[in-house]
BALUMBA-390642 format. One line per field, with one value per residue (C-alpha): residue number from 1; residue in one letter; x, y, z. Coordinates in nm, 4 decimals. Example, Ala and Ser with C-alpha at 12.3 -4.5 7.8 and 13.67 -1.06 7.14 Angstrom:
<rs>
k = 1 | 2
r = A | S
east = 1.2300 | 1.3670
north = -0.4500 | -0.1060
up = 0.7800 | 0.7140
</rs>
This chain:
<rs>
k = 1 | 2 | 3 | 4 | 5 | 6 | 7 | 8 | 9 | 10 | 11 | 12 | 13 | 14 | 15 | 16 | 17 | 18 | 19 | 20 | 21 | 22 | 23 | 24 | 25 | 26 | 27 | 28 | 29 | 30 | 31 | 32 | 33 | 34 | 35 | 36 | 37 | 38 | 39 | 40 | 41 | 42 | 43 | 44 | 45 | 46 | 47 | 48 | 49 | 50 | 51 | 52 | 53 | 54 | 55 | 56 | 57 | 58 | 59 | 60 | 61 | 62 | 63 | 64 | 65 | 66 | 67 | 68 | 69 | 70 | 71 | 72 | 73 | 74 | 75 | 76 | 77 | 78 | 79 | 80 | 81 | 82 | 83 | 84 | 85 | 86 | 87 | 88 | 89 | 90 | 91 | 92 | 93 | 94 | 95 | 96 | 97 | 98 | 99 | 100 | 101 | 102 | 103 | 104 | 105 | 106 | 107 | 108 | 109 | 110 | 111 | 112 | 113 | 114 | 115 | 116 | 117 | 118 | 119 | 120 | 121 | 122 | 123 | 124 | 125 | 126 | 127 | 128 | 129 | 130 | 131 | 132 | 133 | 134 | 135 | 136 | 137 | 138 | 139 | 140 | 141 | 142 | 143 | 144 | 145 | 146 | 147 | 148 | 149 | 150 | 151 | 152 | 153 | 154 | 155 | 156 | 157 | 158 | 159 | 160 | 161 | 162 | 163 | 164 | 165 | 166 | 167 | 168 | 169 | 170 | 171 | 172 | 173 | 174 | 175 | 176 | 177 | 178 | 179 | 180 | 181 | 182 | 183 | 184 | 185 | 186 | 187 | 188 | 189 | 190 | 191 | 192 | 193 | 194 | 195 | 196 | 197 | 198 | 199 | 200 | 201 | 202 | 203 | 204 | 205 | 206 | 207 | 208 | 209 | 210 | 211 | 212 | 213 | 214 | 215 | 216 | 217 | 218 | 219 | 220 | 221 | 222 | 223 | 224 | 225 | 226 | 227 | 228 | 229 | 230 | 231 | 232 | 233 | 234 | 235 | 236 | 237 | 238 | 239 | 240 | 241 | 242 | 243 | 244 | 245 | 246 | 247 | 248 | 249 | 250 | 251 | 252 | 253 | 254 | 255 | 256 | 257 | 258 | 259 | 260 | 261 | 262 | 263 | 264 | 265 | 266 | 267 | 268 | 269 | 270 | 271 | 272 | 273 | 274 | 275 | 276 | 277 | 278 | 279 | 280 | 281 | 282 | 283 | 284 | 285 | 286 | 287 | 288 | 289 | 290 | 291 | 292 | 293 | 294 | 295 | 296 | 297 | 298 | 299 | 300 | 301 | 302 | 303 | 304 | 305 | 306 | 307 | 308 | 309 | 310 | 311 | 312 | 313 | 314 | 315 | 316 | 317 | 318 | 319 | 320 | 321 | 322 | 323 | 324 | 325 | 326 | 327 | 328 | 329 | 330 | 331 | 332 | 333 | 334 | 335 | 336 | 337 | 338 | 339 | 340 | 341 | 342 | 343 | 344 | 345 | 346 | 347 | 348 | 349 | 350 | 351 | 352 | 353 | 354 | 355 | 356 | 357 | 358 | 359 | 360 | 361 | 362 | 363 | 364 | 365 | 366 | 367 | 368 | 369 | 370 | 371 | 372 | 373 | 374 | 375 | 376 | 377 | 378 | 379 | 380 | 381 | 382 | 383 | 384 | 385 | 386 | 387 | 388 | 389 | 390 | 391 | 392 | 393 | 394 | 395 | 396 | 397 | 398 | 399 | 400 | 401 | 402 | 403 | 404 | 405 | 406 | 407 | 408 | 409 | 410 | 411 | 412 | 413 | 414 | 415 | 416 | 417 | 418 | 419 | 420 | 421 | 422 | 423 | 424 | 425 | 426 | 427 | 428 | 429 | 430 | 431 | 432 | 433 | 434 | 435 | 436 | 437 | 438 | 439 | 440 | 441 | 442 | 443 | 444 | 445 | 446 | 447 | 448 | 449 | 450 | 451 | 452 | 453 | 454 | 455 | 456 | 457 | 458 | 459 | 460 | 461 | 462 | 463 | 464
r = M | R | Q | G | N | A | C | G | A | K | G | R | R | K | V | K | G | V | K | A | M | Q | M | D | R | S | M | K | V | S | S | M | K | N | N | H | I | E | E | A | R | Y | W | L | R | A | E | P | C | V | W | T | D | R | M | L | A | A | L | V | R | G | V | R | N | G | K | W | H | S | L | I | D | K | V | Y | D | M | S | T | L | R | R | A | W | E | Q | V | R | K | N | N | G | A | A | G | V | D | R | Q | S | V | A | F | F | S | K | D | V | E | T | H | L | R | I | L | Q | G | Q | L | K | S | A | E | Y | T | P | L | P | V | L | R | C | W | I | D | K | P | G | S | S | E | K | R | P | L | G | I | P | A | V | K | D | R | I | V | Q | S | A | L | Q | L | V | I | G | P | I | F | E | H | T | F | A | P | T | S | F | G | F | R | P | R | R | G | C | K | D | A | L | R | E | V | D | R | L | L | N | A | G | Y | T | W | V | V | D | A | D | L | K | S | Y | F | D | T | I | V | H | T | K | L | M | D | Y | V | K | E | A | I | A | D | G | R | I | L | G | L | I | E | S | Y | L | K | A | G | I | L | D | G | L | S | L | W | E | P | E | T | G | T | P | Q | G | A | V | I | S | P | L | L | A | N | I | Y | L | N | G | L | D | H | E | M | A | N | R | G | F | H | M | I | R | Y | A | D | D | F | V | V | L | C | R | N | Q | E | E | A | V | D | A | L | A | T | V | T | T | Y | T | A | D | H | D | L | C | L | H | P | E | K | T | R | L | V | D | A | S | E | K | G | G | F | D | F | L | G | Y | H | F | E | R | G | Y | K | W | P | S | K | K | L | I | K | K | L | K | D | K | L | R | P | K | T | K | R | T | N | G | T | S | L | D | H | I | I | R | E | V | N | K | T | T | R | G | W | F | G | Y | F | K | H | S | L | A | N | T | F | P | E | I | D | G | W | I | R | G | R | I | R | S | I | L | R | K | R | R | K | R | K | G | R | A | R | G | R | D | H | H | R | R | P | N | V | F | F | I | D | H | G | Y | F | G | L | E | A | A | H | R | S | T | C | Q | S | L | R | R | A | T | H
east = -0.8703 | -1.2340 | -1.0885 | -0.8552 | -1.0895 | -1.3560 | -1.0747 | -0.9873 | -1.3560 | -1.3898 | -1.0708 | -1.1831 | -1.5483 | -1.3678 | -1.1553 | -1.4540 | -1.6273 | -1.3436 | -1.3282 | -1.7224 | -1.7058 | -1.3858 | -1.6347 | -1.9023 | -1.7212 | -1.5754 | -1.9347 | -2.0355 | -1.7633 | -1.8209 | -2.1516 | -2.1027 | -1.8423 | -2.1079 | -2.4122 | -2.1563 | -2.0893 | -2.4559 | -2.5153 | -2.2472 | -2.3773 | -2.7630 | -2.6348 | -2.3962 | -2.5869 | -2.2677 | -2.3344 | -2.2322 | -2.1379 | -1.8408 | -1.7925 | -1.7501 | -1.7729 | -1.3891 | -1.3750 | -1.6460 | -1.4654 | -1.1555 | -1.3603 | -1.5492 | -1.1850 | -0.9680 | -0.7408 | -0.3678 | -0.2386 | -0.6538 | -0.5999 | -0.7426 | -0.5483 | -0.6056 | -0.9620 | -0.9384 | -1.0148 | -1.3217 | -1.4540 | -1.3820 | -1.4846 | -1.7991 | -2.0436 | -2.0483 | -2.0663 | -2.3389 | -2.4678 | -2.3785 | -2.5775 | -2.8601 | -2.8790 | -2.8305 | -3.1185 | -3.3714 | -3.2694 | -3.2966 | -3.2273 | -3.1499 | -2.8551 | -2.5301 | -2.2860 | -2.2551 | -2.6535 | -2.6659 | -2.9669 | -3.0221 | -3.2159 | -2.9611 | -2.7157 | -2.9718 | -2.9718 | -2.6169 | -2.5382 | -2.2856 | -2.0787 | -2.0915 | -1.9680 | -1.7039 | -1.6036 | -1.5543 | -1.4030 | -1.1189 | -1.0995 | -1.0708 | -0.8084 | -0.5895 | -0.6250 | -0.7878 | -1.0879 | -1.1537 | -1.4919 | -1.6827 | -1.7776 | -2.0554 | -2.3987 | -2.4899 | -2.8496 | -3.0497 | -3.3828 | -3.5955 | -3.5366 | -3.8663 | -4.0300 | -3.7219 | -3.6694 | -3.2851 | -3.2055 | -2.9549 | -2.7188 | -2.7668 | -2.4908 | -2.5807 | -2.2511 | -2.2804 | -2.4463 | -2.1205 | -1.9732 | -2.2553 | -2.2185 | -1.8645 | -1.9576 | -2.2171 | -1.9567 | -1.6889 | -1.9493 | -2.0587 | -1.7113 | -1.5548 | -1.8603 | -1.8898 | -1.5228 | -1.6717 | -2.0011 | -1.8266 | -1.6704 | -1.9630 | -2.1333 | -2.4630 | -2.5825 | -2.5456 | -2.8564 | -2.8465 | -2.7762 | -2.6881 | -2.8673 | -3.0935 | -3.1023 | -3.3378 | -3.5279 | -3.8181 | -3.5301 | -3.3571 | -3.6717 | -3.7393 | -3.4285 | -3.5069 | -3.8655 | -3.6850 | -3.4314 | -3.6919 | -3.9173 | -3.6136 | -3.5158 | -3.2703 | -3.4884 | -3.2292 | -3.1123 | -2.8368 | -2.9993 | -2.7448 | -2.7395 | -2.3952 | -2.3871 | -2.3517 | -2.1932 | -2.1593 | -1.9677 | -1.7164 | -1.5758 | -1.1964 | -1.0359 | -0.7347 | -0.8751 | -1.1515 | -0.8868 | -0.6604 | -0.9946 | -1.0299 | -0.6610 | -0.6957 | -0.8623 | -0.7876 | -0.4395 | -0.4987 | -0.3832 | -0.5644 | -0.8790 | -0.7644 | -0.6947 | -1.0483 | -1.2253 | -1.0058 | -1.1202 | -1.4475 | -1.3529 | -1.2040 | -1.4109 | -1.5544 | -1.8288 | -2.0436 | -2.2765 | -2.4439 | -2.1678 | -1.9221 | -1.6706 | -1.4426 | -1.2966 | -1.3668 | -1.1127 | -1.3675 | -1.6660 | -1.8414 | -2.1517 | -2.4670 | -2.6568 | -2.3322 | -2.4078 | -2.0456 | -2.1471 | -2.3296 | -2.0614 | -1.7900 | -1.9798 | -2.0585 | -1.6709 | -1.6041 | -1.8585 | -1.7661 | -1.5341 | -1.7832 | -2.0165 | -1.7157 | -1.5733 | -1.9448 | -2.0376 | -1.6996 | -1.7854 | -2.1142 | -2.3332 | -2.6336 | -2.5984 | -2.8584 | -2.6872 | -2.8779 | -2.6195 | -2.5660 | -2.8724 | -2.8051 | -2.9377 | -2.7441 | -3.0047 | -2.8736 | -3.0447 | -2.9453 | -2.8585 | -2.5081 | -2.4330 | -2.6283 | -2.3417 | -2.0909 | -2.1916 | -2.2483 | -1.8936 | -1.7488 | -1.9245 | -1.8049 | -1.4431 | -1.4810 | -1.6596 | -1.3823 | -1.0794 | -1.2597 | -1.3214 | -1.7039 | -1.9188 | -2.1974 | -2.4950 | -2.4879 | -2.8779 | -3.0049 | -2.8101 | -2.9089 | -3.0227 | -3.3273 | -3.5511 | -3.7807 | -4.0320 | -4.1203 | -4.2906 | -4.0550 | -3.9380 | -3.6966 | -3.7779 | -3.5615 | -3.6250 | -3.9602 | -4.0835 | -4.1643 | -4.1127 | -4.2197 | -4.3298 | -4.3784 | -4.5474 | -4.4721 | -4.6015 | -4.4875 | -4.2771 | -4.4275 | -4.2077 | -4.3106 | -4.6888 | -4.6077 | -4.3995 | -4.7251 | -4.9768 | -4.7511 | -4.7121 | -5.1146 | -5.1724 | -5.1058 | -5.3776 | -5.6367 | -5.6158 | -6.0304 | -5.9578 | -5.8910 | -6.0980 | -6.0703 | -6.3655 | -6.3863 | -6.2791 | -5.9804 | -5.8916 | -5.9306 | -5.7427 | -5.4511 | -5.4732 | -5.4225 | -5.1413 | -4.9583 | -5.1695 | -5.1089 | -4.7529 | -4.7262 | -4.9850 | -4.7354 | -4.4329 | -4.6673 | -4.8787 | -4.7536 | -4.8291 | -5.0239 | -5.3969 | -5.5253 | -5.2556 | -5.4775 | -5.8174 | -5.7012 | -5.5126 | -5.8113 | -6.0245 | -5.7698 | -5.7714 | -6.1640 | -6.1940 | -5.9745 | -6.1938 | -6.5447 | -6.4020 | -6.3473 | -6.7133 | -6.8233 | -6.6574 | -6.8069 | -7.1208 | -7.0382 | -6.9964 | -6.6840 | -6.4888 | -6.3650 | -6.5993 | -6.8419 | -7.1016 | -7.3712 | -7.0806 | -7.0190 | -7.3904 | -7.3807 | -7.0707 | -7.0494 | -6.7136 | -6.8980 | -6.9613 | -6.5607 | -6.5379 | -6.8221 | -6.5859 | -6.2893 | -6.1079 | -5.8105 | -5.8836 | -5.6314 | -5.7894 | -5.9544 | -5.6465 | -5.5151 | -5.8176 | -5.7470 | -5.4014 | -5.4228 | -5.7371 | -5.4629 | -5.2104 | -5.4112 | -5.4865 | -5.1929 | -5.0664 | -5.3346
north = 0.5188 | 0.6306 | 0.9761 | 0.9097 | 0.7154 | 0.9931 | 1.2427 | 1.0114 | 0.9814 | 1.3621 | 1.3918 | 1.1252 | 1.2842 | 1.6561 | 1.4702 | 1.3279 | 1.6867 | 1.8793 | 1.5523 | 1.6045 | 1.9528 | 1.9041 | 1.6498 | 1.8875 | 2.1709 | 1.9516 | 1.8421 | 2.2125 | 2.3113 | 2.0182 | 2.1014 | 2.4408 | 2.3049 | 2.0601 | 2.3299 | 2.5836 | 2.2646 | 2.1813 | 2.5510 | 2.5820 | 2.2680 | 2.3961 | 2.7500 | 2.6443 | 2.3261 | 2.1076 | 1.7596 | 1.4920 | 1.2813 | 1.5426 | 1.7464 | 1.5812 | 1.7402 | 1.7633 | 1.9863 | 2.1981 | 2.2730 | 2.3343 | 2.5859 | 2.7704 | 2.8631 | 2.8934 | 2.6500 | 2.7166 | 2.9993 | 3.0353 | 2.7349 | 2.4088 | 2.1373 | 1.7911 | 1.8254 | 1.6197 | 1.2963 | 1.4169 | 1.5239 | 1.1653 | 0.9884 | 0.7780 | 0.8979 | 1.2499 | 1.1550 | 0.9282 | 1.2480 | 1.4984 | 1.2347 | 1.2889 | 1.6373 | 1.6265 | 1.3484 | 1.5293 | 1.9067 | 1.6565 | 1.8955 | 1.8573 | 1.6298 | 1.8283 | 1.8012 | 1.3806 | 1.3788 | 1.1769 | 1.2242 | 1.2100 | 0.8736 | 0.7247 | 0.7831 | 0.6450 | 0.3213 | 0.2257 | 0.5119 | 0.2813 | 0.2217 | 0.5314 | 0.6848 | 0.4325 | 0.5573 | 0.9240 | 0.8410 | 0.6371 | 0.9441 | 1.1849 | 0.9439 | 0.9620 | 1.2946 | 1.1575 | 1.3736 | 1.6343 | 1.8041 | 1.8231 | 2.1286 | 2.3113 | 2.3322 | 2.6861 | 2.7879 | 3.1135 | 3.1887 | 3.4491 | 3.7776 | 3.7922 | 4.1521 | 4.2139 | 4.1357 | 4.0157 | 3.6587 | 3.5233 | 3.2639 | 2.9416 | 2.6805 | 2.3148 | 2.1004 | 1.7262 | 1.5077 | 1.3526 | 1.6996 | 1.8436 | 1.5468 | 1.6398 | 2.0022 | 1.9084 | 1.7093 | 1.9926 | 2.2535 | 1.9863 | 2.0319 | 2.3840 | 2.5327 | 2.5553 | 2.6887 | 3.0282 | 3.0514 | 3.0806 | 3.3940 | 3.5828 | 3.8737 | 3.8753 | 4.1318 | 3.8835 | 3.6551 | 3.4860 | 3.1309 | 3.0410 | 2.8099 | 2.9295 | 3.2509 | 3.3552 | 3.6568 | 3.7143 | 3.7706 | 4.0076 | 4.2068 | 4.2086 | 4.3674 | 4.6357 | 4.6592 | 4.7114 | 5.0016 | 5.1749 | 5.2033 | 5.3088 | 5.6493 | 5.4651 | 5.5837 | 5.7317 | 5.4068 | 5.3232 | 5.0688 | 4.8815 | 4.6516 | 4.4735 | 4.4263 | 4.0508 | 3.9761 | 3.5934 | 3.6265 | 3.9223 | 3.7355 | 3.7496 | 3.4200 | 3.5270 | 3.7334 | 3.4674 | 3.2310 | 3.4830 | 3.4675 | 3.1179 | 3.0671 | 3.2496 | 2.9772 | 2.6706 | 2.5277 | 2.2187 | 2.1983 | 1.9478 | 2.1222 | 2.4612 | 2.2950 | 2.1234 | 2.5004 | 2.6074 | 2.3287 | 2.4533 | 2.7708 | 2.6796 | 2.4424 | 2.4991 | 2.5712 | 2.4677 | 2.7333 | 2.5903 | 2.4516 | 2.6701 | 2.5817 | 2.8003 | 2.8685 | 3.1247 | 3.3678 | 3.5234 | 3.4168 | 3.0988 | 2.9892 | 3.0344 | 2.6927 | 2.5368 | 2.3634 | 2.5795 | 2.9111 | 3.0472 | 2.9913 | 3.1042 | 3.4233 | 3.4992 | 3.4523 | 3.7519 | 3.9694 | 3.9027 | 4.1498 | 4.4449 | 4.3406 | 4.3459 | 4.6637 | 4.8406 | 4.7091 | 4.8335 | 5.1964 | 5.1874 | 5.1434 | 4.9094 | 4.7141 | 4.4238 | 4.1944 | 3.9075 | 3.7136 | 4.0116 | 4.2181 | 4.4813 | 4.7908 | 5.0278 | 5.1866 | 5.5371 | 5.8063 | 6.1114 | 6.1838 | 6.2516 | 5.9276 | 5.7803 | 5.9632 | 5.8236 | 5.4699 | 5.4990 | 5.5936 | 5.2995 | 5.0514 | 5.1961 | 5.2001 | 4.8448 | 4.7401 | 4.8986 | 4.7432 | 4.3952 | 4.4592 | 4.4457 | 4.6889 | 4.8755 | 4.9439 | 5.2880 | 5.3254 | 5.0595 | 5.2075 | 5.5049 | 5.6818 | 5.6940 | 5.8740 | 5.6027 | 5.8476 | 6.0285 | 5.8714 | 5.6573 | 5.3827 | 5.1401 | 4.7421 | 4.4566 | 4.1538 | 4.1101 | 4.3826 | 4.7464 | 4.9794 | 5.3355 | 5.5968 | 5.3109 | 5.0761 | 4.7809 | 4.5968 | 4.3318 | 4.5131 | 4.5787 | 4.2752 | 3.9928 | 4.1235 | 4.0811 | 3.7624 | 3.6163 | 3.6887 | 3.5442 | 3.1773 | 3.2366 | 3.3278 | 2.9552 | 2.8388 | 3.0957 | 3.0701 | 3.0851 | 2.7571 | 2.5764 | 2.2969 | 2.1148 | 2.2221 | 2.4942 | 2.3068 | 2.1784 | 2.5229 | 2.6708 | 2.3944 | 2.4856 | 2.8577 | 2.7587 | 2.6258 | 2.9021 | 3.1796 | 3.0097 | 2.9916 | 3.4022 | 3.4906 | 3.3127 | 3.5233 | 3.8867 | 3.8578 | 4.1401 | 4.3865 | 4.6802 | 4.5850 | 4.6988 | 4.4921 | 4.2098 | 4.2935 | 4.4081 | 4.0874 | 3.9076 | 4.0887 | 4.0207 | 3.6529 | 3.6519 | 3.8393 | 3.5564 | 3.2725 | 3.4288 | 3.4935 | 3.1338 | 3.0712 | 3.3112 | 3.1677 | 2.8338 | 2.9737 | 3.0467 | 3.4271 | 3.6577 | 3.8968 | 3.9141 | 3.8607 | 4.1612 | 4.3258 | 4.0637 | 3.7889 | 3.9444 | 3.9175 | 3.5670 | 3.4537 | 3.6874 | 3.6460 | 3.4531 | 3.1954 | 3.1671 | 3.0975 | 2.8041 | 2.6509 | 2.6578 | 2.9662 | 3.1356 | 3.4553 | 3.6607 | 3.9685 | 3.7426 | 3.5599 | 3.9041 | 3.9846 | 3.6617 | 3.7024 | 4.0712 | 3.9208 | 3.6638 | 3.8840 | 4.1205 | 3.8161 | 3.7418 | 4.0891 | 4.1347
up = 14.4488 | 14.4273 | 14.4323 | 14.1360 | 13.9383 | 14.0019 | 13.8376 | 13.5792 | 13.4626 | 13.5116 | 13.2907 | 13.0681 | 13.0359 | 12.9217 | 12.6700 | 12.5002 | 12.5360 | 12.3451 | 12.1017 | 12.0165 | 11.9722 | 11.7556 | 11.5820 | 11.5934 | 11.4526 | 11.2121 | 11.0751 | 11.0634 | 10.8339 | 10.6196 | 10.6051 | 10.4711 | 10.2194 | 10.1016 | 10.0832 | 9.9091 | 9.6632 | 9.5969 | 9.5666 | 9.2766 | 9.1321 | 9.0658 | 8.9873 | 8.7210 | 8.6362 | 8.6508 | 8.5747 | 8.8417 | 8.5725 | 8.5010 | 8.7908 | 9.1259 | 9.4969 | 9.4812 | 9.1424 | 9.2380 | 9.5862 | 9.3642 | 9.1234 | 9.4331 | 9.6206 | 9.2770 | 9.1278 | 9.0908 | 8.8573 | 8.7744 | 8.4956 | 8.4486 | 8.3115 | 8.1981 | 8.1032 | 7.7656 | 7.9596 | 8.0972 | 7.7557 | 7.5775 | 7.9105 | 7.8245 | 8.0759 | 7.9644 | 7.5826 | 7.6854 | 7.8566 | 7.5478 | 7.3353 | 7.5152 | 7.5133 | 7.1064 | 7.1029 | 7.2660 | 7.1092 | 6.7228 | 6.4666 | 6.1061 | 5.9632 | 5.8523 | 5.5716 | 5.5986 | 5.5901 | 5.9167 | 6.1219 | 6.5000 | 6.4219 | 6.2039 | 6.5084 | 6.7785 | 6.5734 | 6.6437 | 6.9473 | 7.1533 | 6.8669 | 6.7316 | 7.0538 | 7.0861 | 6.7436 | 6.8843 | 7.2120 | 7.0480 | 6.7955 | 7.0900 | 7.2557 | 6.9845 | 6.8670 | 6.5279 | 6.5608 | 6.2938 | 6.2841 | 5.9485 | 5.7825 | 5.9014 | 5.6654 | 5.6092 | 5.6023 | 5.5601 | 5.7909 | 5.7521 | 6.0602 | 6.2392 | 6.1426 | 5.8586 | 5.4821 | 5.5991 | 5.6269 | 5.9102 | 5.8807 | 6.0803 | 6.0670 | 6.1192 | 6.2728 | 6.2194 | 6.4557 | 6.5643 | 6.5895 | 6.8184 | 7.0602 | 7.1163 | 7.1454 | 7.4283 | 7.5808 | 7.5574 | 7.7201 | 8.0214 | 8.0954 | 8.0264 | 8.0768 | 8.4729 | 8.4454 | 8.2641 | 8.4183 | 8.7457 | 8.5876 | 8.4102 | 8.5352 | 8.7299 | 8.4606 | 8.1411 | 8.1158 | 7.7615 | 7.7069 | 8.0898 | 8.3489 | 8.5660 | 8.3680 | 8.0810 | 7.9083 | 8.1988 | 8.4575 | 8.1786 | 8.1260 | 8.5218 | 8.6000 | 8.3215 | 8.4860 | 8.8048 | 8.6962 | 8.5140 | 8.7895 | 9.0090 | 8.7824 | 8.5004 | 8.2079 | 7.9506 | 7.7952 | 7.5469 | 7.3129 | 7.1350 | 6.8603 | 6.7212 | 6.3847 | 6.2975 | 6.6309 | 6.5766 | 6.2600 | 6.3708 | 6.6602 | 6.6584 | 6.6943 | 6.8318 | 7.1081 | 7.1596 | 7.2300 | 7.4621 | 7.6934 | 7.6858 | 7.7763 | 8.0868 | 8.2246 | 8.0491 | 7.9971 | 7.8467 | 7.5081 | 7.3673 | 7.4690 | 7.3027 | 7.0062 | 7.0057 | 7.0337 | 6.7778 | 6.5029 | 6.5828 | 6.4967 | 6.1696 | 6.0734 | 5.7241 | 5.5783 | 5.3172 | 5.2054 | 4.8748 | 4.6499 | 4.7987 | 5.0630 | 5.2590 | 5.6005 | 5.8044 | 5.9121 | 6.2440 | 6.3771 | 6.5458 | 6.3715 | 6.4904 | 6.5441 | 6.6761 | 7.0496 | 7.1873 | 6.9891 | 7.2924 | 7.5758 | 7.3323 | 7.2400 | 7.6194 | 7.7115 | 7.4391 | 7.5714 | 7.9529 | 7.9560 | 7.8918 | 8.1088 | 8.3753 | 8.2422 | 8.2573 | 8.6012 | 8.7286 | 8.5808 | 8.7698 | 8.4469 | 8.4672 | 8.1624 | 8.0986 | 7.8398 | 7.6559 | 7.4068 | 7.1795 | 7.2386 | 7.5357 | 7.6842 | 7.9373 | 8.1747 | 8.2719 | 8.5239 | 8.3041 | 7.9433 | 8.0476 | 8.2334 | 7.9384 | 7.6859 | 7.9088 | 7.8615 | 7.5012 | 7.5007 | 7.6596 | 7.4874 | 7.1424 | 7.3007 | 7.3846 | 7.0973 | 6.8608 | 7.0306 | 6.9776 | 6.6116 | 6.6907 | 6.4991 | 6.6540 | 6.4179 | 6.3639 | 6.2858 | 6.5227 | 6.8479 | 6.9970 | 7.3263 | 7.4334 | 7.6914 | 7.7790 | 7.9776 | 7.6638 | 7.3803 | 7.1245 | 7.3612 | 7.3212 | 7.2085 | 7.4329 | 7.3722 | 7.1887 | 7.4162 | 7.3636 | 7.6958 | 7.6931 | 7.9506 | 8.2391 | 8.0214 | 7.7807 | 7.4735 | 7.2567 | 6.9998 | 6.6101 | 6.5397 | 6.7395 | 6.6705 | 6.3326 | 6.3866 | 6.5642 | 6.2751 | 6.0314 | 6.2660 | 6.2829 | 5.8768 | 5.7651 | 6.0230 | 5.9561 | 5.5541 | 5.4287 | 5.1997 | 5.5538 | 5.5076 | 5.8741 | 6.1389 | 6.3717 | 6.6819 | 6.5213 | 6.3223 | 6.7250 | 6.8664 | 6.6457 | 6.6902 | 7.0553 | 7.0363 | 6.9386 | 7.1404 | 7.4820 | 7.4589 | 7.3137 | 7.5984 | 7.8546 | 7.7573 | 7.6994 | 7.9481 | 8.1655 | 7.8613 | 7.8713 | 7.8977 | 7.4983 | 7.3699 | 7.3749 | 7.2496 | 6.8946 | 6.8403 | 6.9816 | 6.7241 | 6.4573 | 6.4828 | 6.5311 | 6.1917 | 6.0161 | 6.1608 | 6.0429 | 5.7119 | 5.6755 | 5.7979 | 5.5484 | 5.2622 | 5.3827 | 5.3383 | 4.9573 | 5.0288 | 4.9067 | 5.0935 | 5.4634 | 5.7558 | 5.7924 | 6.0562 | 5.9824 | 6.0606 | 6.3751 | 6.4912 | 6.3715 | 6.5396 | 6.8065 | 7.0098 | 7.2821 | 6.9935 | 6.9951 | 7.3359 | 7.3509 | 7.0669 | 7.3104 | 7.1807 | 7.4089 | 7.4484 | 7.5034 | 7.6829 | 7.9042 | 7.9992 | 8.0815 | 8.2903 | 8.4861 | 8.5128 | 8.6814 | 8.9302 | 9.0011 | 9.1088 | 9.3105 | 9.4740 | 9.5624 | 9.6790 | 9.9159
</rs>
């Protein structure tokens, strides 16, 4: 009996051991899945109120036939609409054609959202025309069209983006950096730096002419249909593409393009150029793209010529136009260089482009008029608000960038003080002696040259 019991106990211990191993393996697999899902949620910025763990798991492993069905109910779900409203409220923005502002909408937001939900459920929702306004292009006499949808349409577009954004984000190439979660201009610039330092100094500096206005609706929708089979979602996207545009007193329906300023437009623009990203990568070219602004970095001129030919063929097939005067081949190791995302790259160095320096000065001029009647400390505080943010982006520029801008700013402030002493004209030598550079430091001026020196010292300490 004892022996039998012993054998039985040993057998039971063995069974328990097997079960424990199976449970442990199951937990590890589950943990791996959970980690994968959390990683996907982080990189895709998938909202938990929309994207459940089950949906994310399906996205990671791939859905049947590669297409998503039955998504419209997630768009009009109240939790999605509330989250979309929070995004619209945070971004604020101007009122659309109905003149209803974000502040007006917020007074009875639940009622407005319930109305939107009902219209979306019953397929009675129709977007209002987009209000077009024209804004100045930095460093240019040209103006750029900006579309302002109504607040209610911005909410529905935000809800739509929350639902379909991760589906397409999952397919986008790593060389695309514009309007994507966890990516930005500085990531694109770092990649350009890396490639230039690795010897990819021949550059295709490309410019798409009026890109957002020339996107072909039918071709764009074909790309969307490759991933989405929900007819209601497809109809919603098409309704935004065909929404009327009110420009002054003129109302018209666009045949091409997606309006800049619409919430959904950046996603649609990335979808349209996603094929180019993958085409260039498959051919071994190093293309860095931020929305419609991109460069291709190559090892030699022959490779750059081939890259430009590939880009030219692709854009022509998609009814896009490369700007004939702004698209060129550049040897970045020689004088001349190229501009990308505000920086100018040339002979192993980089500094702010002429356009961005002009834009900075244009922002500072109204704050430093000679007729400015506020206190010196107030003027310097207002100037600092602009220069601190500008420096945060351009702090990795060539050192001699900053003394010239510092001198220009101090000169304008000295001219203000000169006028207060009843003297005409710009600041001159005596004004510089009367108020030397240290005078401005004592009044709290954020010196760009000093900030750059401090940044370089910090970087040296971090690398040692």
